N, CA, C, O and CB atoms as a CASP TS submission, in Angstrom:
PFRMAT TS
TARGET T0000
AUTHOR 0000-0000-0000
METHOD Language model
MODEL 1
PARENT N/A
ATOM      1  N   MET     1      19.950 -17.497  -7.374  1.00  0.00           N
ATOM      2  CA  MET     1      20.582 -18.402  -6.866  1.00  0.00           C
ATOM      3  C   MET     1      21.792 -17.914  -6.210  1.00  0.00           C
ATOM      4  O   MET     1      22.621 -17.114  -6.643  1.00  0.00           O
ATOM      5  CB  MET     1      20.777 -19.296  -7.749  1.00  0.00           C
ATOM      6  N   ASP     2      21.745 -18.646  -4.881  1.00  0.00           N
ATOM      7  CA  ASP     2      22.747 -18.499  -3.619  1.00  0.00           C
ATOM      8  C   ASP     2      24.210 -18.542  -4.445  1.00  0.00           C
ATOM      9  O   ASP     2      24.305 -19.396  -5.327  1.00  0.00           O
ATOM     10  CB  ASP     2      22.563 -19.951  -2.305  1.00  0.00           C
ATOM     11  N   LYS     3      25.357 -17.655  -4.196  1.00  0.00           N
ATOM     12  CA  LYS     3      26.384 -18.187  -4.926  1.00  0.00           C
ATOM     13  C   LYS     3      27.042 -18.891  -3.890  1.00  0.00           C
ATOM     14  O   LYS     3      27.861 -19.736  -4.253  1.00  0.00           O
ATOM     15  CB  LYS     3      27.232 -17.209  -5.683  1.00  0.00           C
ATOM     16  N   VAL     4      26.867 -18.731  -2.723  1.00  0.00           N
ATOM     17  CA  VAL     4      27.919 -19.710  -1.246  1.00  0.00           C
ATOM     18  C   VAL     4      27.056 -21.334  -1.917  1.00  0.00           C
ATOM     19  O   VAL     4      27.598 -22.283  -2.483  1.00  0.00           O
ATOM     20  CB  VAL     4      27.203 -19.057   1.443  1.00  0.00           C
ATOM     21  N   TYR     5      25.697 -21.153  -1.602  1.00  0.00           N
ATOM     22  CA  TYR     5      25.233 -22.607  -1.172  1.00  0.00           C
ATOM     23  C   TYR     5      24.685 -23.675  -2.693  1.00  0.00           C
ATOM     24  O   TYR     5      24.533 -24.894  -2.772  1.00  0.00           O
ATOM     25  CB  TYR     5      23.710 -22.306   0.071  1.00  0.00           C
ATOM     26  N   GLY     6      24.520 -22.675  -3.645  1.00  0.00           N
ATOM     27  CA  GLY     6      23.879 -23.149  -5.036  1.00  0.00           C
ATOM     28  C   GLY     6      22.910 -23.632  -5.160  1.00  0.00           C
ATOM     29  O   GLY     6      22.572 -24.554  -5.902  1.00  0.00           O
ATOM     30  N   ALA     7      21.985 -22.657  -3.950  1.00  0.00           N
ATOM     31  CA  ALA     7      20.500 -22.772  -4.247  1.00  0.00           C
ATOM     32  C   ALA     7      20.222 -22.066  -3.691  1.00  0.00           C
ATOM     33  O   ALA     7      20.968 -21.380  -2.992  1.00  0.00           O
ATOM     34  CB  ALA     7      19.723 -23.748  -4.087  1.00  0.00           C
ATOM     35  N   MET     8      18.477 -21.921  -3.838  1.00  0.00           N
ATOM     36  CA  MET     8      18.057 -21.043  -3.577  1.00  0.00           C
ATOM     37  C   MET     8      18.264 -20.623  -1.870  1.00  0.00           C
ATOM     38  O   MET     8      18.414 -21.515  -1.035  1.00  0.00           O
ATOM     39  CB  MET     8      16.897 -21.220  -4.142  1.00  0.00           C
ATOM     40  N   CYS     9      18.248 -19.084  -1.472  1.00  0.00           N
ATOM     41  CA  CYS     9      18.860 -18.833  -0.055  1.00  0.00           C
ATOM     42  C   CYS     9      17.502 -17.442   0.692  1.00  0.00           C
ATOM     43  O   CYS     9      17.138 -16.321   0.338  1.00  0.00           O
ATOM     44  CB  CYS     9      20.982 -18.055  -0.348  1.00  0.00           C
ATOM     45  N   SER    10      17.141 -18.450   1.911  1.00  0.00           N
ATOM     46  CA  SER    10      16.538 -17.598   2.903  1.00  0.00           C
ATOM     47  C   SER    10      17.587 -16.509   3.895  1.00  0.00           C
ATOM     48  O   SER    10      18.803 -16.364   3.771  1.00  0.00           O
ATOM     49  CB  SER    10      15.766 -18.658   3.835  1.00  0.00           C
ATOM     50  N   ALA    11      16.939 -16.033   4.591  1.00  0.00           N
ATOM     51  CA  ALA    11      17.587 -14.965   5.436  1.00  0.00           C
ATOM     52  C   ALA    11      18.091 -15.673   6.655  1.00  0.00           C
ATOM     53  O   ALA    11      18.852 -15.086   7.424  1.00  0.00           O
ATOM     54  CB  ALA    11      16.576 -13.763   5.838  1.00  0.00           C
ATOM     55  N   TYR    12      17.607 -17.214   6.923  1.00  0.00           N
ATOM     56  CA  TYR    12      17.882 -18.074   7.755  1.00  0.00           C
ATOM     57  C   TYR    12      19.062 -18.034   7.666  1.00  0.00           C
ATOM     58  O   TYR    12      19.684 -17.624   8.647  1.00  0.00           O
ATOM     59  CB  TYR    12      17.374 -19.171   7.677  1.00  0.00           C
ATOM     60  N   ASN    13      19.848 -18.475   6.368  1.00  0.00           N
ATOM     61  CA  ASN    13      21.178 -18.515   5.867  1.00  0.00           C
ATOM     62  C   ASN    13      22.489 -17.841   6.607  1.00  0.00           C
ATOM     63  O   ASN    13      23.673 -18.146   6.750  1.00  0.00           O
ATOM     64  CB  ASN    13      21.045 -17.947   4.628  1.00  0.00           C
ATOM     65  N   TYR    14      21.396 -16.468   7.102  1.00  0.00           N
ATOM     66  CA  TYR    14      22.455 -15.567   7.374  1.00  0.00           C
ATOM     67  C   TYR    14      22.994 -15.557   9.342  1.00  0.00           C
ATOM     68  O   TYR    14      24.010 -15.327   9.997  1.00  0.00           O
ATOM     69  CB  TYR    14      21.733 -13.933   6.742  1.00  0.00           C
ATOM     70  N   LEU    15      21.373 -16.015   9.619  1.00  0.00           N
ATOM     71  CA  LEU    15      21.439 -16.088  11.368  1.00  0.00           C
ATOM     72  C   LEU    15      22.769 -17.139  12.068  1.00  0.00           C
ATOM     73  O   LEU    15      23.106 -18.157  11.464  1.00  0.00           O
ATOM     74  CB  LEU    15      19.715 -16.889  11.967  1.00  0.00           C
ATOM     75  N   PRO    16      23.363 -16.776  13.246  1.00  0.00           N
ATOM     76  CA  PRO    16      23.690 -17.644  14.053  1.00  0.00           C
ATOM     77  C   PRO    16      23.096 -19.146  14.258  1.00  0.00           C
ATOM     78  O   PRO    16      21.957 -19.543  14.504  1.00  0.00           O
ATOM     79  CB  PRO    16      23.593 -17.006  14.987  1.00  0.00           C
ATOM     80  N   THR    17      23.937 -19.604  14.120  1.00  0.00           N
ATOM     81  CA  THR    17      23.568 -21.201  14.345  1.00  0.00           C
ATOM     82  C   THR    17      22.561 -21.407  15.729  1.00  0.00           C
ATOM     83  O   THR    17      21.507 -22.039  15.654  1.00  0.00           O
ATOM     84  CB  THR    17      25.163 -22.162  14.616  1.00  0.00           C
ATOM     85  N   GLU    18      22.895 -20.978  16.593  1.00  0.00           N
ATOM     86  CA  GLU    18      21.668 -21.037  17.895  1.00  0.00           C
ATOM     87  C   GLU    18      20.556 -20.464  17.784  1.00  0.00           C
ATOM     88  O   GLU    18      19.560 -20.956  18.315  1.00  0.00           O
ATOM     89  CB  GLU    18      22.002 -20.458  19.142  1.00  0.00           C
ATOM     90  N   LEU    19      20.498 -19.308  17.071  1.00  0.00           N
ATOM     91  CA  LEU    19      19.494 -18.548  16.401  1.00  0.00           C
ATOM     92  C   LEU    19      18.433 -19.376  15.491  1.00  0.00           C
ATOM     93  O   LEU    19      17.237 -19.335  15.782  1.00  0.00           O
ATOM     94  CB  LEU    19      20.223 -17.552  15.559  1.00  0.00           C
ATOM     95  N   ILE    20      18.727 -19.848  14.795  1.00  0.00           N
ATOM     96  CA  ILE    20      18.080 -21.220  13.550  1.00  0.00           C
ATOM     97  C   ILE    20      17.714 -22.106  14.624  1.00  0.00           C
ATOM     98  O   ILE    20      16.506 -22.162  14.853  1.00  0.00           O
ATOM     99  CB  ILE    20      19.411 -22.192  12.220  1.00  0.00           C
ATOM    100  N   ILE    21      18.585 -22.914  15.442  1.00  0.00           N
ATOM    101  CA  ILE    21      17.969 -23.926  16.439  1.00  0.00           C
ATOM    102  C   ILE    21      17.183 -23.231  17.472  1.00  0.00           C
ATOM    103  O   ILE    21      16.693 -24.137  18.147  1.00  0.00           O
ATOM    104  CB  ILE    21      19.058 -24.790  17.160  1.00  0.00           C
ATOM    105  N   ASP    22      16.823 -22.150  17.925  1.00  0.00           N
ATOM    106  CA  ASP    22      15.794 -21.807  18.797  1.00  0.00           C
ATOM    107  C   ASP    22      14.863 -20.705  18.100  1.00  0.00           C
ATOM    108  O   ASP    22      14.007 -20.047  18.691  1.00  0.00           O
ATOM    109  CB  ASP    22      16.413 -21.316  20.145  1.00  0.00           C
ATOM    110  N   PHE    23      15.140 -20.631  16.914  1.00  0.00           N
ATOM    111  CA  PHE    23      13.506 -20.372  16.368  1.00  0.00           C
ATOM    112  C   PHE    23      12.732 -21.533  16.001  1.00  0.00           C
ATOM    113  O   PHE    23      11.513 -21.553  16.168  1.00  0.00           O
ATOM    114  CB  PHE    23      13.420 -19.494  15.035  1.00  0.00           C
ATOM    115  N   TYR    24      13.394 -22.532  15.495  1.00  0.00           N
ATOM    116  CA  TYR    24      12.833 -23.727  14.722  1.00  0.00           C
ATOM    117  C   TYR    24      12.181 -24.248  16.293  1.00  0.00           C
ATOM    118  O   TYR    24      10.982 -23.985  16.395  1.00  0.00           O
ATOM    119  CB  TYR    24      14.197 -24.930  13.718  1.00  0.00           C
ATOM    120  N   SER    25      12.635 -24.759  17.192  1.00  0.00           N
ATOM    121  CA  SER    25      11.936 -24.970  18.208  1.00  0.00           C
ATOM    122  C   SER    25      10.653 -23.964  18.923  1.00  0.00           C
ATOM    123  O   SER    25       9.691 -24.450  19.516  1.00  0.00           O
ATOM    124  CB  SER    25      12.917 -25.164  18.967  1.00  0.00           C
ATOM    125  N   VAL    26      10.852 -22.632  18.742  1.00  0.00           N
ATOM    126  CA  VAL    26       9.982 -21.788  19.252  1.00  0.00           C
ATOM    127  C   VAL    26       8.675 -22.071  18.047  1.00  0.00           C
ATOM    128  O   VAL    26       7.533 -22.374  18.393  1.00  0.00           O
ATOM    129  CB  VAL    26      10.703 -20.155  19.406  1.00  0.00           C
ATOM    130  N   PHE    27       9.081 -21.914  16.678  1.00  0.00           N
ATOM    131  CA  PHE    27       8.060 -21.877  15.819  1.00  0.00           C
ATOM    132  C   PHE    27       7.339 -22.973  15.788  1.00  0.00           C
ATOM    133  O   PHE    27       6.124 -22.873  15.616  1.00  0.00           O
ATOM    134  CB  PHE    27       8.420 -21.605  14.680  1.00  0.00           C
ATOM    135  N   LYS    28       7.939 -24.212  15.944  1.00  0.00           N
ATOM    136  CA  LYS    28       7.170 -25.757  15.685  1.00  0.00           C
ATOM    137  C   LYS    28       6.498 -25.805  17.396  1.00  0.00           C
ATOM    138  O   LYS    28       5.642 -26.667  17.592  1.00  0.00           O
ATOM    139  CB  LYS    28       8.644 -27.477  15.197  1.00  0.00           C
ATOM    140  N   GLN    29       6.771 -25.169  18.227  1.00  0.00           N
ATOM    141  CA  GLN    29       6.247 -25.563  19.506  1.00  0.00           C
ATOM    142  C   GLN    29       4.754 -24.196  19.246  1.00  0.00           C
ATOM    143  O   GLN    29       3.640 -24.713  19.150  1.00  0.00           O
ATOM    144  CB  GLN    29       7.715 -25.333  21.135  1.00  0.00           C
ATOM    145  N   LYS    30       4.794 -22.866  19.165  1.00  0.00           N
ATOM    146  CA  LYS    30       3.575 -22.266  18.809  1.00  0.00           C
ATOM    147  C   LYS    30       2.743 -22.735  17.419  1.00  0.00           C
ATOM    148  O   LYS    30       1.705 -22.107  17.211  1.00  0.00           O
ATOM    149  CB  LYS    30       3.915 -20.856  18.734  1.00  0.00           C
ATOM    150  N   ILE    31       3.083 -23.714  16.516  1.00  0.00           N
ATOM    151  CA  ILE    31       2.408 -23.618  15.407  1.00  0.00           C
ATOM    152  C   ILE    31       1.549 -25.069  16.132  1.00  0.00           C
ATOM    153  O   ILE    31       0.323 -25.146  16.046  1.00  0.00           O
ATOM    154  CB  ILE    31       3.386 -23.619  13.766  1.00  0.00           C
ATOM    155  N   ASP    32       2.167 -25.882  16.655  1.00  0.00           N
ATOM    156  CA  ASP    32       1.634 -27.246  17.382  1.00  0.00           C
ATOM    157  C   ASP    32       0.176 -26.595  18.323  1.00  0.00           C
ATOM    158  O   ASP    32      -0.986 -26.976  18.177  1.00  0.00           O
ATOM    159  CB  ASP    32       3.143 -28.047  18.649  1.00  0.00           C
ATOM    160  N   TYR    33       0.661 -25.562  19.254  1.00  0.00           N
ATOM    161  CA  TYR    33      -0.269 -25.053  19.860  1.00  0.00           C
ATOM    162  C   TYR    33      -1.447 -24.199  19.584  1.00  0.00           C
ATOM    163  O   TYR    33      -2.445 -23.952  20.261  1.00  0.00           O
ATOM    164  CB  TYR    33       0.223 -24.661  20.466  1.00  0.00           C
ATOM    165  N   LYS    34      -0.947 -23.697  18.052  1.00  0.00           N
ATOM    166  CA  LYS    34      -1.901 -22.870  17.466  1.00  0.00           C
ATOM    167  C   LYS    34      -1.856 -21.764  17.820  1.00  0.00           C
ATOM    168  O   LYS    34      -2.914 -21.135  17.794  1.00  0.00           O
ATOM    169  CB  LYS    34      -3.014 -23.179  17.579  1.00  0.00           C
ATOM    170  N   LEU    35      -0.623 -21.088  18.290  1.00  0.00           N
ATOM    171  CA  LEU    35      -0.243 -19.607  18.625  1.00  0.00           C
ATOM    172  C   LEU    35       0.169 -18.901  17.487  1.00  0.00           C
ATOM    173  O   LEU    35       0.368 -17.689  17.400  1.00  0.00           O
ATOM    174  CB  LEU    35       0.869 -19.479  19.630  1.00  0.00           C
ATOM    175  N   LEU    36       0.317 -20.053  16.327  1.00  0.00           N
ATOM    176  CA  LEU    36       1.056 -19.373  15.304  1.00  0.00           C
ATOM    177  C   LEU    36       0.089 -19.997  14.181  1.00  0.00           C
ATOM    178  O   LEU    36      -0.440 -21.101  14.310  1.00  0.00           O
ATOM    179  CB  LEU    36       2.815 -19.709  15.215  1.00  0.00           C
ATOM    180  N   SER    37      -0.091 -19.105  12.989  1.00  0.00           N
ATOM    181  CA  SER    37      -0.779 -19.752  11.702  1.00  0.00           C
ATOM    182  C   SER    37      -0.143 -20.792  11.472  1.00  0.00           C
ATOM    183  O   SER    37       0.981 -21.051  11.903  1.00  0.00           O
ATOM    184  CB  SER    37      -0.820 -18.989  10.439  1.00  0.00           C
ATOM    185  N   HIS    38      -1.199 -21.851  10.376  1.00  0.00           N
ATOM    186  CA  HIS    38      -0.171 -22.806   9.977  1.00  0.00           C
ATOM    187  C   HIS    38       0.797 -22.560   8.679  1.00  0.00           C
ATOM    188  O   HIS    38       1.805 -23.184   8.349  1.00  0.00           O
ATOM    189  CB  HIS    38      -0.890 -24.035   9.766  1.00  0.00           C
ATOM    190  N   ALA    39       0.183 -21.486   8.079  1.00  0.00           N
ATOM    191  CA  ALA    39       1.331 -20.919   7.116  1.00  0.00           C
ATOM    192  C   ALA    39       2.664 -20.511   7.586  1.00  0.00           C
ATOM    193  O   ALA    39       3.531 -20.167   6.782  1.00  0.00           O
ATOM    194  CB  ALA    39       0.878 -19.754   6.484  1.00  0.00           C
ATOM    195  N   MET    40       2.868 -20.539   8.904  1.00  0.00           N
ATOM    196  CA  MET    40       4.270 -20.810   9.414  1.00  0.00           C
ATOM    197  C   MET    40       4.987 -21.694   9.165  1.00  0.00           C
ATOM    198  O   MET    40       6.207 -21.568   9.052  1.00  0.00           O
ATOM    199  CB  MET    40       4.377 -20.904  10.446  1.00  0.00           C
ATOM    200  N   LYS    41       4.020 -23.314   8.963  1.00  0.00           N
ATOM    201  CA  LYS    41       4.914 -24.760   8.960  1.00  0.00           C
ATOM    202  C   LYS    41       5.686 -23.869   7.703  1.00  0.00           C
ATOM    203  O   LYS    41       6.883 -24.011   7.951  1.00  0.00           O
ATOM    204  CB  LYS    41       3.945 -26.716   8.523  1.00  0.00           C
ATOM    205  N   PHE    42       5.547 -22.971   6.404  1.00  0.00           N
ATOM    206  CA  PHE    42       6.542 -23.202   5.460  1.00  0.00           C
ATOM    207  C   PHE    42       7.806 -22.353   5.937  1.00  0.00           C
ATOM    208  O   PHE    42       8.683 -22.257   5.079  1.00  0.00           O
ATOM    209  CB  PHE    42       6.020 -22.820   4.003  1.00  0.00           C
ATOM    210  N   GLU    43       8.059 -21.710   7.174  1.00  0.00           N
ATOM    211  CA  GLU    43       9.405 -21.857   7.533  1.00  0.00           C
ATOM    212  C   GLU    43       9.817 -22.613   8.082  1.00  0.00           C
ATOM    213  O   GLU    43      11.029 -22.479   7.916  1.00  0.00           O
ATOM    214  CB  GLU    43       9.835 -21.186   7.997  1.00  0.00           C
ATOM    215  N   LEU    44       9.573 -23.789   8.985  1.00  0.00           N
ATOM    216  CA  LEU    44      10.135 -24.718   9.270  1.00  0.00           C
ATOM    217  C   LEU    44      11.393 -25.436   8.289  1.00  0.00           C
ATOM    218  O   LEU    44      12.590 -25.635   8.496  1.00  0.00           O
ATOM    219  CB  LEU    44       9.126 -25.387   9.516  1.00  0.00           C
ATOM    220  N   PRO    45      10.474 -25.712   7.121  1.00  0.00           N
ATOM    221  CA  PRO    45      11.725 -26.629   6.319  1.00  0.00           C
ATOM    222  C   PRO    45      12.697 -25.306   6.028  1.00  0.00           C
ATOM    223  O   PRO    45      13.694 -25.519   6.717  1.00  0.00           O
ATOM    224  CB  PRO    45      11.137 -27.623   4.537  1.00  0.00           C
ATOM    225  N   LEU    46      12.811 -24.491   5.578  1.00  0.00           N
ATOM    226  CA  LEU    46      13.615 -23.037   5.882  1.00  0.00           C
ATOM    227  C   LEU    46      14.649 -23.442   6.536  1.00  0.00           C
ATOM    228  O   LEU    46      15.753 -23.786   6.114  1.00  0.00           O
ATOM    229  CB  LEU    46      12.887 -21.869   6.768  1.00  0.00           C
ATOM    230  N   LEU    47      14.126 -23.371   7.883  1.00  0.00           N
ATOM    231  CA  LEU    47      15.369 -23.478   9.003  1.00  0.00           C
ATOM    232  C   LEU    47      15.932 -24.915   8.919  1.00  0.00           C
ATOM    233  O   LEU    47      17.150 -25.049   9.042  1.00  0.00           O
ATOM    234  CB  LEU    47      14.828 -23.190  10.690  1.00  0.00           C
ATOM    235  N   LYS    48      15.277 -25.831   8.752  1.00  0.00           N
ATOM    236  CA  LYS    48      15.855 -27.100   8.652  1.00  0.00           C
ATOM    237  C   LYS    48      16.864 -27.240   7.447  1.00  0.00           C
ATOM    238  O   LYS    48      17.514 -28.286   7.424  1.00  0.00           O
ATOM    239  CB  LYS    48      14.755 -28.091   8.548  1.00  0.00           C
ATOM    240  N   GLU    49      17.037 -26.494   6.634  1.00  0.00           N
ATOM    241  CA  GLU    49      17.822 -26.399   5.072  1.00  0.00           C
ATOM    242  C   GLU    49      18.851 -25.785   5.660  1.00  0.00           C
ATOM    243  O   GLU    49      20.010 -26.088   5.377  1.00  0.00           O
ATOM    244  CB  GLU    49      17.119 -25.472   3.644  1.00  0.00           C
ATOM    245  N   ALA    50      18.530 -24.810   6.585  1.00  0.00           N
ATOM    246  CA  ALA    50      19.829 -23.771   6.751  1.00  0.00           C
ATOM    247  C   ALA    50      20.690 -24.289   8.123  1.00  0.00           C
ATOM    248  O   ALA    50      21.730 -23.725   8.463  1.00  0.00           O
ATOM    249  CB  ALA    50      19.221 -21.945   7.016  1.00  0.00           C
ATOM    250  N   ALA    51      20.066 -25.532   8.920  1.00  0.00           N
ATOM    251  CA  ALA    51      20.737 -26.177   9.737  1.00  0.00           C
ATOM    252  C   ALA    51      21.600 -27.342   9.047  1.00  0.00           C
ATOM    253  O   ALA    51      22.771 -27.617   9.306  1.00  0.00           O
ATOM    254  CB  ALA    51      19.838 -26.594  10.706  1.00  0.00           C
ATOM    255  N   LYS    52      20.909 -27.854   8.276  1.00  0.00           N
ATOM    256  CA  LYS    52      21.484 -28.562   7.526  1.00  0.00           C
ATOM    257  C   LYS    52      23.008 -28.399   6.690  1.00  0.00           C
ATOM    258  O   LYS    52      24.040 -29.063   6.587  1.00  0.00           O
ATOM    259  CB  LYS    52      20.570 -28.667   6.869  1.00  0.00           C
ATOM    260  N   LYS    53      22.563 -27.316   6.257  1.00  0.00           N
ATOM    261  CA  LYS    53      23.864 -26.828   5.250  1.00  0.00           C
ATOM    262  C   LYS    53      24.781 -26.277   6.615  1.00  0.00           C
ATOM    263  O   LYS    53      25.843 -25.909   6.113  1.00  0.00           O
ATOM    264  CB  LYS    53      23.396 -25.276   3.784  1.00  0.00           C
ATOM    265  N   ARG    54      24.835 -26.114   7.702  1.00  0.00           N
ATOM    266  CA  ARG    54      26.022 -26.085   8.927  1.00  0.00           C
ATOM    267  C   ARG    54      26.260 -27.383   9.459  1.00  0.00           C
ATOM    268  O   ARG    54      27.096 -27.526  10.351  1.00  0.00           O
ATOM    269  CB  ARG    54      25.632 -25.168  10.237  1.00  0.00           C
ATOM    270  N   GLY    55      25.512 -28.495   8.934  1.00  0.00           N
ATOM    271  CA  GLY    55      25.669 -29.853   9.673  1.00  0.00           C
ATOM    272  C   GLY    55      25.267 -30.505  10.970  1.00  0.00           C
ATOM    273  O   GLY    55      25.804 -31.347  11.690  1.00  0.00           O
ATOM    274  N   ILE    56      23.835 -29.646  11.035  1.00  0.00           N
ATOM    275  CA  ILE    56      22.885 -29.931  12.416  1.00  0.00           C
ATOM    276  C   ILE    56      21.908 -30.258  11.503  1.00  0.00           C
ATOM    277  O   ILE    56      21.601 -29.880  10.372  1.00  0.00           O
ATOM    278  CB  ILE    56      22.458 -28.624  13.674  1.00  0.00           C
ATOM    279  N   LEU    57      21.307 -31.446  12.679  1.00  0.00           N
ATOM    280  CA  LEU    57      20.066 -32.224  12.102  1.00  0.00           C
ATOM    281  C   LEU    57      18.893 -31.803  12.882  1.00  0.00           C
ATOM    282  O   LEU    57      18.897 -32.318  14.000  1.00  0.00           O
ATOM    283  CB  LEU    57      20.207 -33.853  12.188  1.00  0.00           C
ATOM    284  N   LEU    58      17.909 -31.047  12.658  1.00  0.00           N
ATOM    285  CA  LEU    58      16.689 -30.607  13.330  1.00  0.00           C
ATOM    286  C   LEU    58      15.383 -31.811  12.864  1.00  0.00           C
ATOM    287  O   LEU    58      14.782 -32.154  11.846  1.00  0.00           O
ATOM    288  CB  LEU    58      16.350 -28.863  12.772  1.00  0.00           C
ATOM    289  N   LYS    59      15.435 -32.223  14.629  1.00  0.00           N
ATOM    290  CA  LYS    59      14.372 -33.197  14.281  1.00  0.00           C
ATOM    291  C   LYS    59      12.870 -33.016  14.890  1.00  0.00           C
ATOM    292  O   LYS    59      12.906 -32.238  15.843  1.00  0.00           O
ATOM    293  CB  LYS    59      14.889 -34.530  14.717  1.00  0.00           C
ATOM    294  N   ASP    60      12.073 -33.316  14.724  1.00  0.00           N
ATOM    295  CA  ASP    60      10.158 -32.743  14.968  1.00  0.00           C
ATOM    296  C   ASP    60      10.314 -33.934  16.219  1.00  0.00           C
ATOM    297  O   ASP    60      10.632 -35.108  16.025  1.00  0.00           O
ATOM    298  CB  ASP    60       8.397 -33.191  13.153  1.00  0.00           C
ATOM    299  N   PHE    61      10.017 -33.330  17.487  1.00  0.00           N
ATOM    300  CA  PHE    61      10.024 -33.955  18.767  1.00  0.00           C
ATOM    301  C   PHE    61       8.678 -33.451  18.928  1.00  0.00           C
ATOM    302  O   PHE    61       8.051 -33.683  19.962  1.00  0.00           O
ATOM    303  CB  PHE    61      11.190 -33.579  19.896  1.00  0.00           C
TER
END
């Protein structure tokens, strides 16, 4: 358990906000174009959760 957030913590929680947003955008686009494997889809919710903890809502586009 992460003492700061009270939930399981991913490494994304320690990245700068801009990098979280950029990672989400790039990962989503590359997954959609099948440049990254289907397994990378599991990273998207982790990025969304890290952004949510900072008050940022990431939407699928």
